[in-house]
C-alpha positions in Angstrom: -15.6 -102.0 65.1 -14.9 -99.8 62.2 -11.2 -99.2 60.7 -11.7 -95.3 61.8 -12.4 -96.3 64.6 -9.6 -95.9 67.9 -9.6 -99.6 69.6 -8.4 -98.5 73.7 -4.9 -98.4 74.2 -3.2 -99.8 77.8 -0.3 -99.5 78.3 1.5 -102.4 81.0 4.7 -101.1 82.8 6.8 -104.3 84.0 8.5 -104.4 87.2 13.0 -104.7 87.7 13.7 -108.2 86.9 11.2 -108.5 84.0 10.3 -107.7 80.8 7.9 -106.4 77.9 6.5 -110.5 77.8 6.1 -109.8 80.9 2.7 -112.2 82.5 0.8 -109.6 83.5 0.8 -107.9 80.1 0.5 -111.3 78.8 -3.4 -111.6 80.8 -3.5 -107.9 79.6 -4.1 -109.1 76.5 -6.7 -112.3 77.6 -8.5 -109.9 80.2 -9.5 -107.5 77.2 -8.7 -108.7 73.7 -10.6 -105.8 72.4 -8.2 -103.4 74.1 -4.9 -103.0 72.7 -2.1 -103.7 75.3 1.5 -102.1 74.5 4.2 -104.1 76.3 7.7 -103.2 75.7 11.0 -104.2 77.9 12.6 -101.0 80.1 16.1 -102.0 80.5 16.3 -101.3 84.3 19.4 -101.6 85.2 21.2 -99.8 82.4 19.4 -96.5 82.3 18.7 -94.0 83.9 15.0 -92.8 85.8 14.9 -90.0 83.4 15.5 -91.8 80.1 12.9 -94.2 81.2 10.8 -91.8 81.7 11.6 -90.0 78.1 10.8 -93.5 76.6 7.1 -94.1 78.3 6.6 -91.0 77.0 7.1 -91.6 73.2 5.2 -94.7 73.7 2.3 -93.1 75.2 2.7 -90.2 72.2 3.1 -92.4 69.4 0.4 -95.5 70.7 -1.5 -93.3 72.4 -2.1 -94.7 75.3 -5.4 -95.1 77.2 -4.3 -96.4 80.1 -1.1 -97.1 81.8 -1.2 -100.6 84.3 2.3 -100.6 86.1 3.8 -103.5 88.3 5.5 -103.0 91.0 9.6 -100.8 90.1 7.3 -100.3 86.8 3.8 -99.0 89.5 6.9 -96.6 90.9 6.9 -95.6 86.9 3.7 -95.1 86.1 2.9 -92.8 89.3 5.9 -90.7 88.3 3.9 -90.3 84.9 0.6 -88.9 86.5 1.6 -85.5 86.7 1.4 -84.9 82.9 -0.4 -88.5 82.1 -4.3 -88.0 81.9 -5.7 -91.2 81.5 -6.3 -94.0 84.1 -3.1 -95.2 86.1 -3.5 -98.7 87.8 -0.5 -99.6 90.6 -0.3 -102.9 91.6 1.7 -102.9 94.1 4.4 -100.5 93.5 7.3 -99.8 95.0 6.8 -96.6 97.6 10.0 -96.2 99.0 12.5 -96.5 95.9 16.2 -97.1 97.9 15.2 -98.9 99.8 13.7 -100.8 97.9 17.0 -101.0 94.9 18.9 -101.8 98.2 16.8 -105.1 98.7 16.5 -106.2 94.8 20.5 -105.1 93.7 21.8 -105.6 97.2 25.7 -105.2 96.7 26.1 -106.6 93.0 28.4 -104.0 91.1 26.5 -100.7 89.9 24.2 -100.6 92.4 25.6 -97.6 94.1 25.4 -95.7 91.5 21.9 -96.9 90.1 20.4 -95.9 94.0 22.3 -92.8 93.1 20.7 -92.0 90.1 16.9 -93.3 91.5 17.6 -90.8 95.1 18.2 -87.3 92.1 14.8 -88.7 90.7 12.7 -89.5 93.7 14.2 -86.0 95.5 12.7 -83.9 91.7 10.0 -86.2 90.0 8.2 -88.4 93.6 8.2 -86.4 95.8 7.0 -83.5 95.1 4.3 -85.3 93.6 2.8 -86.9 96.2 3.8 -83.6 98.0 1.0 -82.1 96.2 -1.0 -84.9 96.1 -1.6 -84.7 100.3 -2.6 -81.3 99.8 -5.0 -81.1 97.2 -2.4 -78.4 95.2 -3.3 -79.9 91.9 0.3 -81.5 90.5 -1.4 -85.1 90.3 -3.8 -84.7 86.8 -4.5 -88.4 86.1 -7.1 -90.7 88.5 -5.2 -93.2 91.0 -5.8 -96.2 91.6 -4.6 -98.9 93.8 -4.4 -102.8 93.4 -2.6 -104.1 96.4 -1.4 -107.5 98.0 -2.2 -107.8 102.1 0.8 -110.1 102.0 3.3 -108.5 99.9 6.7 -110.1 100.7 9.0 -108.1 99.3 7.2 -104.5 100.1 5.3 -105.0 102.9 2.4 -102.8 104.3 1.4 -101.0 101.5 -1.1 -98.7 103.8 2.0 -95.9 104.1 1.5 -95.3 100.0 -2.1 -94.8 100.0 -1.2 -91.5 102.8 0.9 -90.3 100.2 -2.0 -90.2 97.3 -4.8 -89.5 99.7 -7.3 -88.9 96.9 -7.1 -91.4 94.7 -10.2 -93.7 92.9 -10.6 -96.9 93.9 -8.2 -99.1 96.6 -8.7 -103.0 95.7 -6.8 -105.3 98.3 -6.2 -109.2 97.6 -5.2 -111.7 100.5 -3.0 -114.3 99.0 -1.8 -112.8 96.5 2.1 -112.0 97.0 4.1 -109.3 95.2 3.5 -110.4 92.1 0.1 -110.3 92.6 -1.2 -113.7 91.7 -5.2 -112.7 91.4 -4.3 -109.9 88.3 -7.2 -111.5 86.2 -9.9 -110.2 89.0 -8.6 -106.9 88.0 -10.6 -107.3 84.8 -14.1 -105.4 85.8 -12.5 -102.9 87.5 -10.1 -102.0 84.8 -13.1 -101.8 82.5 -14.8 -99.6 84.2 -12.3 -97.3 85.4 -12.4 -96.6 81.8 -16.3 -96.1 82.0 -16.5 -99.4 80.0 -19.3 -100.6 81.6 
């Protein structure tokens, strides 16, 4: 590859309670060594969802991101970019019902109620219109959507309702014995390459 040739760039968006050094980001680098993987840390606890989205936009613009991979809470945020991002989006066991999930992961700790209120507003204004238009084919979703889903997700349960929200997705890969953390992540190497037309 010449110095002038742009490397394919993938952005990994980690889940709640994780960081930019997450295992899936590291695995992406190992699986796809010729790609450039950017994996910033997002402070979900102290940033509004609007701020997280602005940070994602800034990384996409600065790094020339070709594809996004988001896991769990990061998968939710990746899906929320689908109205403007043009490349493939891979959502790995993404959060669908964000308010229920926040109650589950935040419990009754201080600030949890405020955290949920911020996401209630964001979900109503960003995610819900997105899935409404995804269902009726009105064109709000511009990115090709791919899903990697566990059949045994102990945190989020059945992912089938998620696919009803995005009926025009490109591909779904189901895995058993992988749990919420999608422990069979390495098996996505060929589908990831294929989604960018690299094999």
